[in-house]
Residue, then its C-alpha position, 0 to 999 in steps of 0.5 A: m539472531d536474525k538473518i538476512f536471506r539473499v537470493n541471486m536469480t542470475d546464478l540461482t544461488t542463495k545464502i544466509e548472511e549476518v545482519p550488518a550492525a547498521w541495519a540492526g535497529l531497522g525494520g519494515r520501510g526503514l530497512t527496505s529503503t536503506i537496502v535499496a538505497a545502498e545496493v540498487p543503482p538509482t539510474c538503473h532500469a527498474l526491470s533490469p537485473e540491477n534492481k533488487l526486491v526486498f521484503a522485511p517485517g517490522l520491528l514489532t512484527g511477530t510479537a503480541a503487539a496489536n496490529s503489528g502484522r505488516l510486511s514491507a516490500g521495496a525496490k526501485s519502482p518501474l512506475t515512478g522511477g524512484i524508490k518504493e516501499s509498499n506494505a501489506g497485511g496477510t500472514a507472511a510478515q509474522m511468519l518471516a519474523k518468527l523464522g528470524i528473517k530480518a529481510i529477504i533480498i532478491e537480486g539479479a535475473p535468470k539468463t533464460g526464459a525459465w520461471y521459478n518459485l522460491a521456498v522459504s523456510a528456517n533453513g534458507v531459500t530453495i529456488n525451484e523451476e515453476k511451470e504449472l502455475l504460470g499464467l494463473g490468477n492469484f486465487a488459483v495460485i494460492d489454492a495450488v500452493e496450499t494443495r502442494l505444500g499445506k494449508k498453513t503455508g504462507v504465499l507471496t504471488i504475482g498474477p498475470a499482470g506481474e508476469l507481463k511486467m505491467t507497471a501497475a502490477n502488485i504483489s499479492v499476500k495470502d491472508p488468514d482466510s486464504k484470500i488476498r492482501s496486496h503490496g499495491r502501489g508502484g508496480l512491484g509486481a512487475v519487479m517480481g516478474s522481471k526476476q521471473i518468480k511466480f510465487i514465494s512460499i513460506d514454511s513456518e515449521g521451526a518458527k519460534a516465539v519472537t524473543i522479548a528482552d523485557p516481557e513484563k514491560f512489553k505486556t504492560a505497554a501492549r495493554a496500554f497500546s491496545k486500549a488506546l486503539l479501542d478507545h479512539p472513535v475512529s480506530g475503535e468505532g468508525l473503522p470497525t463498523y463501516g471500514t475505510n469506506v466510511l469516508v465516502n459520505i464524509l468526503n462528499e460532504a466536504g467537497g473533496l470527493p474527486t468525481k468524473n476524473f477530478t472535475v467536481g468534488q461531489f458525486e450524486g450517487h455517493d450514498k449508493i456506494s457509501g460505507e453505510t450502504m456497504h455495511d447494511t448490504i454485507v449484513a443482509r447478505g450474511g457477509k462479515p462487516k468486521h474482519g482483520c487482514h492479519a492475526g492480531c488486528i483489533i481494529q478489524c476495518s476489513q470486511v467480507y462482501h457477498d453477492k445477492e446469492g450470499k457467495y463470496v465476492t471480495s474482502g478488504f473492500e477499501y474506500e480508495t477502490i470504491w471511490g475510484l471505480g465509483a465516484d471517479c468513474c461515475i459508477d454507483n453499482l456497488d456489486d459491480i465495483a466489488r466484482a472489479d475488486n475481485l478481478m483486480d485481486d486475481i489479476g494482480i493489479d493495483s486497485i488504486e492505480t487501475a481505478v484512477m486509470f479507468g477515470v482517465a480512460m473514460e475521459a479518453g473515450i475508451l469506455k463511457w462514463g459509468d459503464s461498469k460492465e465494459m470496465l469488467r470486460l476490459l479487466t478480463d478480456e484486455i488487461a488479464k490477457g495482455t492485449a495491446l490495449g490491455r498493456v496500455l491500461g495496465g500501465g496505469a493512469a499516465s500510460v493511458g493519458r500519454t497514449y490517448g492525448v488526455t491532459r487531465v491526468p491526476v498523477v504525481k511522479n507518474q503515480g495516480i492521485p487517490a481518493y482526495d481532491p488536493r484543491s479542497v483538501k490542501g494538506i493531502g496535496i502537499t503529501y501528494a507533491t512531496s512524497t518520495m513514493g509518488a502520489d500516496h495518501t498514506s505517506g502523510y495522511t493529513i485527512a486525519t487533521n484536515i477532515l476528521n479533526v484528529g490531532g487538532y484541526v487545520d482548515p482544508l481549504k486554507k494554505d496555512g499550516q498545511v506544509e508543516l502538517s504534511r511534514n510532521l505526518q510524513i516523518a511520523t509515518a515513515a517511522v510507523d512503517s518501520t515497526g510493522m504497525c498498521i497506519f491506522v494506529a496514527f489516529p489514537a497516537l495523535d489524540i491519546p497521550e498514552c498511545l505513542p509512549a506505549l508504542i515506543d515502550m514496546i520497541n524498547a521492551r522487545f529489544g532491551i533498548a531505550l529509545t525516546g520520542d526524539d529517536v523515533n522522530n529522527l528515524g522518520k527523518y532519516i528514512l525520508k532523507t534516504e529515500r529522497e537522496f535515492n530519488q534525486k540520484a535517479g533524476l527526480t528533483n524538486v520540479h517533480d514535487r508538483l501537482p498537474d497544472f489542471f489543479k491550478t487552472e480548473p476550480v473544483a466545485p462546490h468550493n471553487a477551490v484551486w491548488d494555489f501553492t507556489d513552488e517555493e512554498i512546496d519546496e519548504f517541505w524539505n527544510f528539516 
């Protein structure tokens, strides 16, 4: 039977608990949000001992199901002030699932200034004082832990940003190549830093195959599911070939590529930073244009990017980072953007929040538009070192806007708006406004239907159907986030009739149950309502479900589009 591992950092004790009956059918986001809502006082300071940091693999994680290796992390966010779930690839999720760990709950905070590491194994969690690795970047931490404990050890770590409790700090996860994937958004690295935990190691010795109640039914469903992923033109062709950065040229053509801190919707240098250019550069330099972020990934949308000398620079080089440091900051040097991505991985800071922040910083005059060299300097000399300026920058876009008196600050609930202009792609604007997580495109990815014609088509420039589209996708996404599945399984799930039933069949075969599509839909609704109730108790109400005013008053070229939803129309989202 799976167990809950609970760690109390105040009295430095650990215990293993039975899984409460009410939590037995939950995993991933569904479980992290349920635990946070049940155990964290909504009005507590997010960096106080009252907050809790929760890790949970998904319902299908650890099985042979394709693309099921995602780990959810949850807490009250120091960035948004509300509930937060962030999921990441890497090796940790599958290791925890195979060790029979339903969730790890970290509570309290040390009474002294000492820092610690946590060692997770089949026998429980050991708390060890940590002195050697404090202040080091994430790459050095992973190298050192592998030297200490072995190459196969799983690692969750924070960099200097997390130690300094910057609200854009993330939690980094070792991937199969001993590089980094990230629990990026919402400042969860600062929460781990507030617990004075530098890293968590995972020893997989004693790990067992995940028990499958009906192996034959599972195999049949898993084959159908994998076939659907590979047969879909987005998950089977576009993403494996060009990665998520395939979207640069697509969004530029649609006029929805936010440029120069969201002042226009197209970037003159788009082709220099596009997925097509990135693919050709990677191939020419001997990198990897296809690469998985965890074992069992068959979409392979990641990649390994090399410099001109053929040396490793970064991996998991995503559209959102390239858009943010590229078009939004008017930088068309893909190599400098890749170097910045590597630095953010090492520092342990969210590459979306930080990219949006740099756009605001350029508008504030901290650095000039397009100055990639100064951007790199600010990362290494200011943010990584925690100078006064570095702390302002490390607080994210809203932090810079408040400090420098900038009024065009693209945030919702204090979190930076990523990658898509909500005036030109109105469905994603509804998601940004209403998401329980702050501005988060993955909460309800309407780009699929607004731009990519997946699951039908809803005109991105018209208001019609956008609230319903975002609502349906947010409900479905909350459920998918509970399975341990990559969000990109949504593409075939929306278009290929066999995909979603196969996913449900795998869950049923895994646990010997009989969920229906309605049950999965109700799970998504339960998660959203649980998260919203927490946020309301924390002081986030419907008035926080709004985009910044400049989206209403400043038309964006080339369509001269504005954000024209009324408050009442936005609030209609929650009528379910």
